[in-house]
DRENKELUM-675689 format. One record per residue (C-alpha): x negated, y negated, z; residue in three letters. Coordinates in steps of 0.001 Angstrom, whole numbers, plus 500000, padded with zeros to 6 digits. Example, Ala and Ser with C-alpha at 12.3 -4.5 7.8 and 13.67 -1.06 7.14 Angstrom:
BEGIN
487700504500507800ALA/486330501060507140SER/
# end
This chain:
BEGIN
506167515483506046MET/506637516550509912ASP/503362514991511347ASN/501851511511511337TYR/498664509783512506ILE/498612505937513615ASP/495810503638512839LEU/496249500608514951LYS/493938497730514082ILE/492584496229517323LEU/492296492472517970PRO/489000491204516574ASP/487656487579516907PHE/485468487886513782GLU/488043489261511501PHE/491582488692510655LYS/494039491581510961THR/494806491354507105SER/491218491675506302MET/490556494668508452LEU/493980496063506959MET/492421495618503374ASN/489305497660504117ALA/491386500407506179LEU/493822500539503033PHE/490832500601500552SER/489192503529502195LYS/492638505526502748PHE/492819504931498777HIS/489337506145498119ARG/489754509419500165VAL/493120510196498473LEU/491678509960495047VAL/488800512166496280GLU/490787514695497777ILE/493441514294494970GLU/496339514300497378SER/500150513832496360SER/501422514920499924ASN/500140512265501875ILE/501991509070502416ALA/501704505864504345VAL/503898503609506101SER/503577500403508226PHE/505540500235511386PRO/505176496641511952ASN/505875495618508271TYR/506555491980508150GLY/505460491041511726ILE/502101489590512172ASN/499544490261515367GLU/501226487616517615ILE/504942489195516874GLY/506039486555514452LYS/507793487116511103LYS/505218486943508268ASP/504513488194504782GLN/501878490739506150CYS/501786494778506617LEU/501221494354510289GLY/498482495910512504ASN/499602499670512127VAL/498977501947509414MET/500910505145509572ARG/499942508478507704ILE/502502510979506962HIS/502083514621505800GLY/501977518257506794GLU/499489519184509586LYS/497079520735507336ILE/496964518050504894SER/496559515289507598LEU/493399517750509100GLU/491921518027505712LEU/492245514160505276LEU/490577513312508772MET/487862516026508057ASP/486597513632505332LYS/485004511022507839ASN/486710508338505713TRP/486982505991508904LEU/483209505680509330LYS/482627501995509838GLY/486165501218511142MET/485608502862514457SER/485125499688516361ASP/488012497917514691HIS/490956500632515011ILE/492782502911517407PHE/493350506341515956LYS/495934508375517189SER/496241512333517250GLU/498085513897514699ILE/501386514183516076THR/504751515509515303LYS/507548513413513875VAL/510126512750516637PRO/513721513560515417ASP/515496510378513465THR/518348509628511294SER/516947506535509891LYS/514196506655506714PHE/512607504175504554ILE/511049504088501443SER/507491502595501038VAL/506474501870497338ARG/504415499571495149ARG/506320496213493935ALA/504837494905490569GLN/505760491850488496ASN/505013491848485016LYS/505204488117484677TYR/502707487307487413SER/499893486987485378ASN/501352484931482418ILE/497662484209480807GLU/496942487765480450LYS/500493488492478746LEU/499773485609476180ARG/496304486946475430ARG/497514490339474962ARG/500336489391472661TYR/498031487179470745MET/495490490113469927SER/498183492444469370ARG/500240490235466944HIS/497604487965465296ASN/499429484737466411VAL/498139481263467679THR/497802480544471409TYR/500738478049470935GLU/502910480690469296GLU/502282483103472520ALA/502673480066474830GLU/506081479523473302ARG/507050483217473852LEU/505776483381477186TYR/506510479986478981PRO/505321479157482594GLU/509118479397483648SER/508825483248483344LEU/506241483450486151VAL/507950484928489350LYS/505894485177492177ARG/506005488435494521VAL/506773487338498036LYS/505665490666499750LEU/503110491710501881PRO/500056492879499940PHE/496481494642500373VAL/493659493338497995ARG/492303496764496719ILE/489699497591494300LYS/490853500080491618SER/489297503432491603SER/489605503710487806SER/488863500144486451THR/486880498922489613GLY/489024495620489222GLU/490209494065492534LEU/494353493064492549PHE/496765492589494930PRO/498888495690495482LEU/502442494438496714PHE/504103497047499142ILE/508016496900499719GLU/509006498605502654GLN/512575499172503263LYS/515517501168504968GLU/517040503838502728GLY/518679507372502543GLU/516967510577503020LEU/515080511897499880ASN/513460514975501020SER/510804515126498443SER/507100515339500053SER/505266515334497042ARG/504921512628494618GLY/502948510289496495PHE/500451508404494460ASN/496677507722495265CYS/497819504965497493TYR/500351507076499691GLY/503399505462498047LEU/506311506693495878SER/509101505483493734LYS/511568507987495096ASP/510412509811498293ALA/511456508379501606SER/509680508825505077LEU/511323508781508825PRO/511593505688510491LEU/510597505590514084PHE/
# end
């Protein structure tokens, strides 16, 4: 992952930065599914900082795409940014600077975030009443994920859901494969700069 492209969302009077990031990330997800890529990654240089520079529960206004030069060229040849040109500034493919800092960018999930779904599932699998399922899955199990997210439509199910993204400093893991169709990985790390 020796190259990157920055996509910076420009200030807009009609649309919030988070709304434009949702659209940008959705397009990114769709093109990764189309090209079946496992070696293109994403990070967010302004993670946790809103458009006015304050700490916030947001991804920020820059999406950085990491990959080998040939992979990034293939990605950008797909014209997946169509419709976003008025809303973003796209950098050229650029060599990653030398750095000794790394980050991991992964999906964060909480299996107890949708307690009603868990109850219904348990009822159908174990043929029990709602009251029994409610006793096994009380409201106290609900834990809210407090991380930045994008609202995205799943390519496989068509369902709209929040994709929570955790980005934190970590150690170097040199794997450049194993990135999913969102550009995220449980194991791999990316250069921080």
